[in-house]
C-alpha positions in Angstrom: -30.8 210.6 131.0 -34.3 209.2 130.5 -36.6 210.1 127.6 -39.5 209.0 125.4 -39.0 206.1 123.0 -41.7 204.7 120.7 -41.5 200.9 120.3 -44.7 200.0 118.5 -48.1 201.6 117.9 -49.4 203.0 121.2 -46.2 201.8 123.1 -44.3 204.8 124.3 -41.8 204.1 127.1 -39.9 206.5 129.3 -36.5 204.9 129.5 -32.7 205.4 129.6 -31.2 207.1 126.5 -27.7 208.3 125.9 -26.9 211.8 127.0 -26.5 214.2 124.0 -22.9 215.3 123.2 -21.4 217.8 120.8 -20.8 215.9 117.6 -20.2 218.7 115.1 -18.6 222.0 115.9 -21.8 223.8 114.9 -23.8 222.0 117.6 -25.3 223.2 120.9 -26.6 221.3 123.9 -29.6 222.7 125.7 -31.3 221.8 128.9 -34.9 221.8 128.2 -37.4 223.8 130.3 -40.3 222.1 128.7 -41.3 219.9 125.7 -44.6 218.5 124.5 -46.4 216.0 122.3 -47.3 217.1 118.8 -50.3 216.1 116.8 -47.9 214.8 114.1 -46.4 212.5 116.7 -49.7 210.7 116.7 -49.2 209.4 113.1 -46.4 207.0 114.2 -48.0 206.5 117.6 -51.1 205.2 115.8 -49.1 203.1 113.4 -50.0 205.1 110.4 -46.4 206.0 109.9 -44.5 202.7 110.6 -41.2 202.7 112.5 -38.5 200.2 111.9 -37.0 200.2 115.4 -37.4 201.8 118.8 -37.4 205.6 118.1 -36.7 208.6 120.3 -39.6 211.0 120.1 -40.2 214.7 120.2 -39.3 217.8 118.1 -40.5 220.8 120.0 -38.2 222.4 122.6 -37.0 225.5 124.5 -34.5 225.8 127.2 -31.1 226.9 128.5 -27.9 226.5 126.4 -25.4 224.4 128.3 -22.6 223.9 125.8 -21.7 225.0 122.3 -19.4 223.7 119.6 -16.2 225.5 118.6 -17.8 227.1 115.5 -20.9 228.5 117.2 -20.6 232.3 117.2 -24.0 233.7 118.1 -25.4 231.4 120.7 -23.9 231.3 124.2 -24.2 229.1 127.3 -26.7 230.5 129.7 -29.1 231.9 127.0 -32.7 230.8 126.9 -33.4 229.7 123.3 -36.3 228.5 121.1 -35.6 226.5 118.0 -37.5 225.2 115.0 -38.4 221.5 114.5 -36.1 221.7 111.5 -32.4 222.6 112.1 -31.1 224.9 109.3 -28.0 226.9 108.6 -30.1 230.0 107.8 -27.5 231.1 105.3 -28.0 229.0 102.1 -30.0 230.3 99.2 -33.2 228.5 100.2 -32.9 229.7 103.8 -32.4 233.3 102.6 -35.5 233.0 100.5 -37.4 232.1 103.7 -37.8 228.4 103.4 -35.5 227.2 106.2 -37.4 223.9 106.5 -36.0 223.0 103.1 -32.5 224.2 103.9 -29.9 222.4 101.8 -28.6 221.0 105.1 -32.0 220.6 106.8 -32.1 218.3 109.8 -35.3 217.0 111.4 -35.1 217.6 115.1 -37.3 214.5 115.7 -34.2 212.5 115.0 -32.6 213.9 118.1 -35.7 213.2 120.3 -36.7 216.3 122.2 -39.0 214.5 124.7 -36.0 214.3 127.1 -34.2 216.5 129.6 -31.4 217.6 127.2 -31.1 217.9 123.5 -28.4 218.3 120.8 -29.3 221.0 118.3 -27.3 220.9 115.1 -26.6 224.1 113.2 -27.2 226.1 116.4 -26.4 229.5 115.0 -29.0 229.1 112.2 -31.6 227.2 114.2 -31.9 228.9 117.6 -33.3 232.2 118.6 -32.5 233.6 122.0 -34.9 235.6 124.2 -33.8 238.9 125.7 -33.2 237.2 129.0 -34.4 234.0 130.8 -38.2 234.2 130.7 -40.6 234.0 133.7 -42.1 230.6 134.1 -45.5 231.6 132.7 -44.1 232.5 129.3 -42.5 229.1 128.7 -45.6 227.4 127.3 -46.0 230.1 124.7 -42.4 230.1 123.8 -42.5 226.4 123.4 -45.5 226.7 121.1 -43.4 228.9 118.9 -41.1 226.0 118.2 -43.7 224.3 116.0 -47.5 224.7 116.3 -47.5 228.5 116.4 -44.9 228.8 113.7 -46.9 226.3 111.6 -50.2 228.0 112.2 -48.6 231.3 111.2 -47.2 229.8 108.0 -50.6 228.4 107.2 -52.2 231.8 107.6 -49.3 233.5 105.7 -49.5 230.9 102.8 -53.3 231.5 102.7 -52.7 235.2 102.3 -54.7 236.1 105.4 -55.0 239.8 105.9 -57.2 242.9 106.2 -60.6 242.5 104.5 -60.2 238.8 104.1 -62.5 236.0 105.2 -60.4 233.1 106.5 -61.7 229.5 107.1 -59.7 227.1 109.2 -60.0 223.4 108.5 -58.9 221.5 111.6 -59.3 222.3 115.3 -56.1 220.8 116.7 -53.3 223.0 118.1 -52.1 224.1 114.6 -55.6 225.0 113.4 -56.3 226.9 116.6 -53.1 228.8 116.3 -53.9 229.4 112.6 -57.0 231.3 114.0 -54.7 233.3 116.3 -52.3 234.0 113.4 -55.1 235.1 111.0 -56.3 237.5 113.7 -52.8 239.0 114.1 -52.6 239.4 110.4 -55.8 241.5 110.4 -58.4 239.1 108.9 -61.9 240.6 109.0 -63.7 237.3 109.5 -62.3 234.0 110.8 -64.4 230.8 110.5 -63.2 227.9 112.7 -64.5 224.5 111.5 -64.8 222.5 114.7 -67.2 220.0 116.3 -65.7 220.1 119.8 -67.0 222.6 122.3 -63.7 223.1 124.2 -61.8 223.8 121.0 -64.6 226.1 119.8 -64.2 228.2 122.9 -60.5 228.5 122.5 -60.9 229.4 118.8 -63.2 232.2 119.8 -60.7 233.4 122.4 -58.0 233.4 119.7 -60.1 235.5 117.4 -62.6 233.3 115.5 -65.8 235.2 114.6 -67.8 232.2 113.5 -67.9 228.4 114.2 -68.9 225.8 111.6 -69.6 222.3 112.9 -70.3 220.6 109.5 -67.5 218.9 107.7 -66.9 217.5 104.2 -69.4 218.6 101.5 -71.8 219.9 104.2 -69.0 222.1 105.6 -68.2 223.4 102.2 -71.8 224.2 101.5 -71.9 226.1 104.9 -68.8 228.2 104.0 -70.3 229.0 100.6 -73.6 230.0 102.2 -71.7 232.3 104.6 -69.8 234.0 101.8 -72.5 234.8 99.2 -71.8 231.6 97.4 -68.2 232.5 96.6 -66.1 230.7 99.3 -63.5 232.1 101.6 -60.6 234.3 100.4 -58.1 232.3 102.5 -58.3 228.7 103.9 -55.9 227.1 106.3 -55.7 223.3 106.0 -54.4 221.9 109.3 -55.2 218.2 109.2 -53.5 216.4 106.3 -56.2 213.9 105.1 -57.9 213.6 101.8 -61.1 214.9 103.2 -59.6 217.9 104.9 -57.6 218.9 101.8 -60.6 218.7 99.5 -62.7 220.5 102.0 -60.2 223.3 102.1 -59.9 223.6 98.3 -63.6 223.5 97.8 -64.2 226.1 100.5 -61.9 228.6 98.7 -63.2 231.1 96.1 -61.7 231.3 92.7 -58.5 233.3 93.0 -58.3 232.6 96.7 -55.5 230.9 98.7 -55.1 227.6 100.5 -52.3 227.3 103.0 -51.8 223.6 103.7 -49.8 222.7 106.8 -51.3 219.4 107.9 -48.8 216.5 107.4 -50.3 214.9 104.3 -51.3 211.2 104.4 -53.0 209.6 101.4 -53.8 212.9 99.8 -54.5 212.7 96.0 -55.7 215.8 94.2 -58.1 215.3 91.2 -56.5 217.2 88.4 -59.6 218.4 86.6 -61.2 219.7 89.8 -57.9 221.4 90.8 -57.6 223.0 87.3 -61.0 224.5 87.4 -60.9 225.5 91.1 -58.3 228.2 90.1 -57.0 228.6 93.6 -53.5 229.2 94.9 -52.0 226.2 96.9 -49.0 226.8 99.1 -47.8 224.9 102.1 -45.7 222.1 103.4 -43.4 221.8 106.4 -43.5 225.3 108.0 -40.3 227.4 107.8 -40.7 228.2 111.5 -37.2 229.8 111.7 -38.4 232.6 109.3 -41.0 233.7 111.8 -39.3 232.9 115.1 -37.9 236.4 115.8 -41.2 238.1 115.3 -43.1 235.4 117.3 -40.7 235.5 120.2 -41.1 239.3 120.3 -44.9 239.1 120.3 -44.8 236.5 123.1 -42.2 238.4 125.1 -44.3 241.6 124.9 -47.4 239.6 125.9 -49.3 240.5 122.8 -50.2 236.9 122.1 -50.7 233.9 124.4 -50.4 230.7 122.2 -49.6 228.6 125.3 -53.3 228.3 125.9 -53.3 225.4 123.5 -51.7 223.3 126.2 -54.7 222.0 128.1 -52.9 219.2 129.8 -49.6 219.5 131.8 -47.7 216.4 133.0 -44.2 215.7 134.2 -42.0 214.3 131.5 -41.9 210.8 133.0 -45.7 210.6 132.4 -45.2 211.1 128.6 -47.1 207.9 127.7 -50.2 209.4 129.4 -49.7 212.6 127.4 -49.9 210.6 124.2 -52.9 208.6 125.3 -54.8 211.8 126.2 -54.2 213.3 122.8 -54.9 210.1 121.0 -58.3 209.8 122.8 -59.0 213.5 122.3 -59.0 214.2 126.0 -56.4 216.9 125.4 -55.7 219.3 122.6 -51.9 219.4 123.4 -49.8 218.0 126.2 -47.1 220.1 127.8 -44.3 218.0 129.5 -42.5 219.7 132.3 -39.0 218.9 133.4 
């Protein structure tokens, strides 16, 4: 089969890769219906996360089960499934506590390379969630979004304690931040402030439930949030970027006693201890335990109560994956859907 391989910064190639095979008895092989490019894929693409050798790319996936290992009990060939970007057994003490991304046997799906026609999924019973039946084509983008960016945005809102009566601010207007807006809306937040400088993303944030747009960033953005909240700051802030500036903007925009849900992949973030001490805010986040939320998210999508697939504003055939990366790198696209 052919799939995406990253060789060097901004050098993605669509080339021959080995077909996936059952290696462990808990594996499944799925034929992907769609995959995509993630904002976190841009870190190695831009050379910020160095790679040591040509690396298969992609960790978001949904599709039809083709084959299962001898110990797989709950997933069957022919089912349409969605899985998390972390494989997990979903039975260990950490999984049972709801943190499947930190499973004692967690496996990053990026190592398998999901930007390809077929994919090996380890720990299939614990990782995959089947839909009631094979979905119609128009639901596939939203189900694909559940594999990472929707689940991550949902975790950001959950970690930030978004809910009725709360003012939620969202730092970051990529796919995760925008779906953090959608998630906060679903959780009943009273006011949702999207921090964005880009008109197309502002429009989508408003469609997803944002009530206000703030274009300022850094200290000016913090001042604007404080001004909008009687000088107190937001009850809940979702940090969906992962830089020093975004993290400090999130913490400083939160009122004492409030919650920050940080889900941007952190790069070079250092928290000043004295400021953190006196901020007196809750910090919770990290790699999203998407598997915790998948059953609920699949149900919401299946019942057409949410449409997170709107974050895909560019659709390309898989063989044009390199253009999908370029479009996101150059901010010509929020998120690229790759069809097979």
